[in-house]
C-alpha positions as CSV (number, residue, x, y, z in Angstrom):
1,M,87.7,84.9,131.7
2,R,88.4,81.2,131.8
3,A,85.5,80.4,129.5
4,S,86.9,82.9,126.9
5,R,90.3,81.3,127.2
6,L,88.9,77.8,126.7
7,L,87.2,79.0,123.5
8,S,90.4,80.6,122.3
9,M,92.3,77.4,122.9
10,L,89.6,75.5,121.0
11,M,89.9,77.9,118.1
12,L,93.7,77.6,118.0
13,L,93.5,73.9,117.9
14,Q,90.9,74.0,115.2
15,V,92.8,76.5,113.0
16,R,96.4,75.3,113.5
17,G,96.0,71.6,113.9
18,R,98.7,70.2,116.2
19,V,99.9,72.7,118.9
20,T,102.3,72.2,121.8
21,A,101.5,73.1,125.4
22,L,104.3,75.7,125.3
23,E,102.9,77.3,122.1
24,L,99.4,77.4,123.7
25,S,100.8,79.0,126.9
26,R,102.5,81.7,124.9
27,E,99.5,82.5,122.7
28,L,97.1,82.6,125.7
29,E,99.6,84.2,128.0
30,V,99.2,81.6,130.8
31,S,101.5,79.0,132.4
32,V,102.0,75.5,130.9
33,R,100.4,74.1,134.0
34,T,97.2,76.2,133.3
35,V,97.2,74.8,129.7
36,Y,97.2,71.3,131.1
37,R,94.3,72.0,133.3
38,D,92.4,73.7,130.4
39,I,93.0,70.7,128.2
40,D,91.6,68.4,130.9
41,S,88.5,70.7,131.1
42,L,87.9,70.5,127.4
43,S,88.3,66.8,127.4
44,A,85.9,66.4,130.3
45,A,83.4,68.6,128.3
46,G,83.4,66.1,125.5
47,V,85.9,67.8,123.1
48,P,87.9,65.1,121.4
49,I,91.5,66.2,122.1
50,Y,94.4,63.8,122.1
51,A,98.2,64.2,122.6
52,E,101.0,63.1,120.4
53,R,104.3,62.6,122.3
54,G,107.8,63.2,121.0
55,P,109.7,66.1,119.5
56,A,107.0,66.7,116.8
57,G,104.2,66.1,119.2
58,G,101.5,68.3,120.7
59,Y,97.8,68.5,121.2
60,Q,95.2,68.3,118.4
61,L,91.6,67.6,117.7
62,M,90.2,64.4,116.4
63,D,90.1,64.3,112.6
64,G,86.9,65.7,111.3
65,Y,85.9,67.5,114.5
66,R,84.7,71.0,114.0
67,T,83.0,73.4,116.4
68,R,80.4,76.0,115.4
69,V,81.1,78.0,118.5
70,T,82.8,81.3,117.6
71,G,83.2,82.9,121.0
72,L,82.7,86.3,119.4
73,T,81.9,89.2,121.7
74,P,79.6,92.0,120.3
75,A,82.6,94.3,119.9
76,E,84.6,91.5,118.0
77,A,81.7,90.8,115.7
78,G,81.2,94.4,114.9
79,S,84.9,95.0,114.3
80,L,85.0,92.3,111.6
81,F,82.9,94.5,109.4
82,L,85.5,97.2,109.7
83,A,88.5,94.9,109.2
84,G,87.9,94.1,105.5
85,A,88.7,97.4,103.7
86,P,86.7,97.2,100.5
87,G,89.1,99.3,98.4
88,P,92.2,97.1,98.8
89,A,90.0,94.0,98.5
90,A,88.6,95.2,95.2
91,E,92.1,96.1,93.9
92,L,93.1,92.5,94.7
93,G,90.2,91.2,92.8
94,L,88.5,90.0,96.0
95,G,85.7,92.5,96.3
96,E,82.9,90.0,95.6
97,V,84.6,87.4,97.7
98,L,84.8,89.8,100.7
99,A,81.1,90.8,100.3
100,A,80.1,87.1,100.1
101,A,82.2,86.3,103.2
102,Q,80.7,89.1,105.2
103,L,77.2,88.0,104.2
104,K,77.8,84.5,105.3
105,L,79.3,85.7,108.6
106,L,76.4,88.0,109.2
107,A,73.9,85.1,108.5
108,S,75.7,82.8,111.0
109,L,75.8,85.2,113.9
110,P,73.2,85.1,116.7
111,D,70.6,87.9,116.6
112,D,72.2,90.1,119.1
113,L,75.6,90.0,117.5
114,R,74.1,90.4,114.0
115,H,72.4,93.6,115.1
116,Q,75.7,94.9,116.6
117,A,77.6,94.1,113.3
118,E,74.9,95.8,111.2
119,R,75.0,98.9,113.4
120,I,78.8,99.1,113.0
121,G,78.7,98.6,109.2
122,A,76.0,101.3,108.8
123,R,77.8,103.9,110.9
124,F,81.5,103.6,110.0
125,H,83.2,103.6,106.6
126,L,87.0,103.2,106.0
127,D,88.4,105.4,103.3
128,T,92.2,104.9,103.4
129,P,93.7,107.3,100.8
130,G,94.6,110.8,102.0
131,W,92.7,113.9,101.0
132,F,95.4,115.1,98.6
133,Q,96.6,111.8,97.3
134,E,94.9,109.2,95.2
135,S,95.5,105.5,95.6
136,E,98.0,103.9,93.2
137,R,96.4,101.3,90.9
138,P,99.3,99.1,89.8
139,E,98.6,97.2,86.6
140,F,100.1,94.0,87.8
141,L,98.6,93.9,91.3
142,P,96.2,90.9,90.6
143,A,99.1,89.0,89.0
144,V,101.4,89.6,91.9
145,A,98.7,88.6,94.4
146,T,98.1,85.4,92.5
147,A,101.8,84.6,92.4
148,V,102.1,85.3,96.2
149,W,99.2,83.1,97.0
150,E,100.2,80.2,94.7
151,E,103.9,80.6,95.4
152,R,104.8,81.0,91.8
153,P,108.1,82.8,90.7
154,I,107.8,85.8,88.4
155,R,110.1,87.7,86.1
156,I,109.7,91.5,86.3
157,R,111.1,94.5,84.4
158,Y,111.4,97.1,87.2
159,Q,112.1,100.8,87.1
160,R,114.7,101.7,89.8
161,W,116.0,105.2,90.5
162,Q,119.3,104.2,88.7
163,G,117.5,102.7,85.7
164,E,115.6,99.6,84.6
165,V,116.5,96.1,85.7
166,T,115.1,92.7,84.9
167,R,114.9,90.1,87.7
168,Q,113.4,86.7,88.5
169,V,112.0,86.8,92.1
170,D,110.0,84.7,94.5
171,P,107.1,86.9,95.8
172,V,106.4,86.1,99.4
173,G,104.1,89.0,100.5
174,L,102.1,92.1,99.6
175,V,102.0,95.2,101.7
176,R,99.8,98.3,101.3
177,K,101.4,101.3,102.9
178,G,99.3,104.4,102.7
179,N,98.2,104.7,99.1
180,S,100.8,102.4,97.6
181,W,101.2,98.7,97.2
182,Y,104.6,96.9,97.7
183,M,105.8,93.4,97.0
184,V,108.2,91.7,99.3
185,A,110.2,89.1,97.2
186,R,113.3,86.9,97.5
187,A,115.9,87.6,94.9
188,D,119.5,86.3,94.9
189,K,118.8,84.7,98.4
190,Q,117.9,88.2,99.8
191,F,114.5,89.7,100.6
192,R,113.8,93.0,98.8
193,T,110.9,95.4,98.6
194,Y,109.5,96.5,95.2
195,R,106.9,99.2,94.6
196,L,104.2,97.7,92.3
197,I,103.6,100.9,90.4
198,R,107.2,100.6,89.1
199,I,106.8,97.2,87.6
200,L,106.9,97.7,83.8
201,E,106.5,94.1,82.7
202,L,105.6,90.8,84.5
203,E,105.8,87.2,83.4
204,T,104.8,84.3,85.6
205,I,107.3,81.4,85.6
206,D,106.3,77.8,85.5
207,G,106.8,75.9,88.7
208,H,106.6,76.8,92.4
209,F,109.0,78.1,95.0
210,A,109.2,77.0,98.7
211,R,108.2,79.9,100.9
212,P,110.5,80.0,104.0
213,N,108.7,78.7,107.0
214,D,110.5,81.2,109.3
215,F,109.7,84.3,107.3
216,D,107.4,86.8,109.0
217,L,106.1,89.5,106.7
218,A,105.1,91.9,109.5
219,D,108.5,91.6,111.2
220,Y,110.3,92.1,107.8
221,W,108.3,95.2,107.0
222,A,108.9,96.8,110.4
223,E,112.7,96.2,110.0
224,A,112.7,97.4,106.4
225,Q,110.8,100.6,107.4
226,A,113.3,101.3,110.2
227,S,116.2,100.7,107.9
228,F,114.7,102.9,105.2
229,Q,114.2,105.8,107.6
230,E,117.8,105.6,108.8
231,R,119.1,105.7,105.2
232,V,116.8,108.6,104.2
233,H,117.7,110.7,107.3
234,S,121.4,110.5,106.8
235,A,122.2,113.6,108.8
236,E,121.1,115.5,111.9
237,A,120.5,119.1,112.9
238,V,120.5,120.6,116.4
239,V,117.7,123.1,116.7
240,R,116.0,125.3,119.3
241,L,112.3,125.0,119.3
242,S,109.7,127.2,120.9
243,P,106.6,125.7,122.5
244,V,104.7,126.5,119.3
245,A,107.2,124.7,117.2
246,V,107.1,121.6,119.4
247,E,103.4,121.6,119.1
248,H,103.6,121.8,115.3
249,L,106.2,119.2,114.8
250,E,103.4,116.8,114.0
251,F,102.4,118.9,110.9
252,T,105.9,119.9,109.8
253,V,108.2,116.8,109.8
254,D,107.6,113.1,109.4
255,A,106.8,110.7,112.3
256,Y,110.3,109.3,112.4
257,A,112.0,112.7,112.7
258,R,109.4,114.0,115.2
259,E,109.9,111.0,117.5
260,K,113.7,111.4,117.4
261,A,113.4,115.1,118.1
262,L,111.0,114.6,121.1
263,A,113.2,111.9,122.5
264,T,116.3,114.1,122.5
265,A,114.6,117.3,123.6
266,S,116.3,119.1,126.6
267,P,114.3,120.4,129.5
268,P,112.5,123.7,128.6
269,D,114.2,126.9,129.5
270,A,112.5,129.8,131.2
271,D,110.6,130.7,128.0
272,G,109.7,127.1,127.2
273,W,112.2,126.6,124.4
274,V,114.0,123.3,124.1
275,I,117.1,122.1,122.2
276,A,116.6,118.9,120.2
277,T,118.4,116.8,117.6
278,L,116.3,116.5,114.4
279,P,117.1,113.9,111.7
280,I,117.3,115.4,108.3
281,E,117.5,114.1,104.7
282,S,119.8,116.9,103.4
283,I,120.6,120.6,103.8
284,G,118.2,121.5,101.0
285,V,115.2,119.5,102.3
286,A,115.9,120.6,105.9
287,R,115.9,124.2,104.8
288,W,112.4,123.9,103.4
289,E,111.1,122.0,106.4
290,L,112.6,124.3,109.1
291,M,111.6,127.5,107.4
292,R,108.0,126.5,107.8
293,F,108.5,127.2,111.5
294,G,109.4,130.8,110.8
295,A,110.8,132.5,113.9
296,E,109.7,129.7,116.2
297,A,112.8,127.6,115.5
298,E,116.6,128.3,115.3
299,V,119.2,126.0,113.8
300,L,122.3,125.8,115.9
301,E,124.1,123.1,113.9
302,P,125.2,122.4,111.2
303,L,126.4,125.8,110.3
304,E,125.9,125.1,106.6
305,L,122.1,124.7,107.2
306,R,122.0,127.8,109.5
307,A,123.7,129.8,106.7
308,A,121.3,128.4,104.1
309,I,118.3,129.5,106.1
310,A,119.7,132.9,106.8
311,E,120.5,133.5,103.2
312,H,117.0,132.5,102.1
313,A,115.4,134.6,104.9
314,T,117.5,137.6,103.7
315,K,116.2,137.2,100.1
316,M,112.6,137.0,101.4
317,T,113.1,140.2,103.4
318,Q,114.5,142.0,100.4
319,R,111.7,140.8,98.1
320,Y,108.9,141.7,100.5
321,G,110.5,144.9,101.8
322,S,110.6,146.6,98.4
323,G,106.9,146.2,97.7
324,P,105.2,144.4,94.9
325,T,107.1,144.4,91.5
């Protein structure tokens, strides 16, 4: 365990340069006192680590020092050959780069780890698009990726729901969600999300922008997703669900609505039915979704939704009750 931690510390110092004892303790999930002991152990083993004191200080390796030790376990080595999804890499224009990097990594691994990685690569293949959906292939994906990497501002003509708009933005990140690519960019001092397939024109602007040091793409995306779900599900319905309906929530509503419904579900009654609050987009959308449950669900509120389902059910009964026309 300690040997693995020492290797992790060495890798952190090599990758990040100067790192404080507090930062190392947080990354490695140990106390600062343990960090001090580990630093002493690395120094005693001949690793050239020195400390810079002061507000901007920390530990770092001697200039030019590099270690060839990877500290990879067999599972970690194998997982690297699943991590680089070939589809997205090719769409970004990095297909050949990814293949070359994996080849170099494979060649550098010890025999036992190389064998493990080859077994993983031969037995597992990642195919991210869904069965009934094809991946979007945005025309300007390579240009946006280059602008993100080089920190170059771009001017885009973009198709919004309300109509077209032209904006100059600073692209700070790319996200692939399902089958779609999204650009996160700063515009008018605010971060916004743009779906790449809706970019109609793109022009790269001369110069560079300064990417905010405190911007975290993963954190932004998580917050944006939560905010989007709350905006989309602008209303709620109170429903009774049978055990069958609860089991089939996974196949009937999206993950956000399912989690909310399960979190608010009452204890089951004698027949196993529960009462839950289900986020909905609108009366029309909710009618289609809830009618998929058939008689396994009953809407209690709002009355407008209950009436809409009852009206549609009556029409279905009339249509099917009179025989084929």
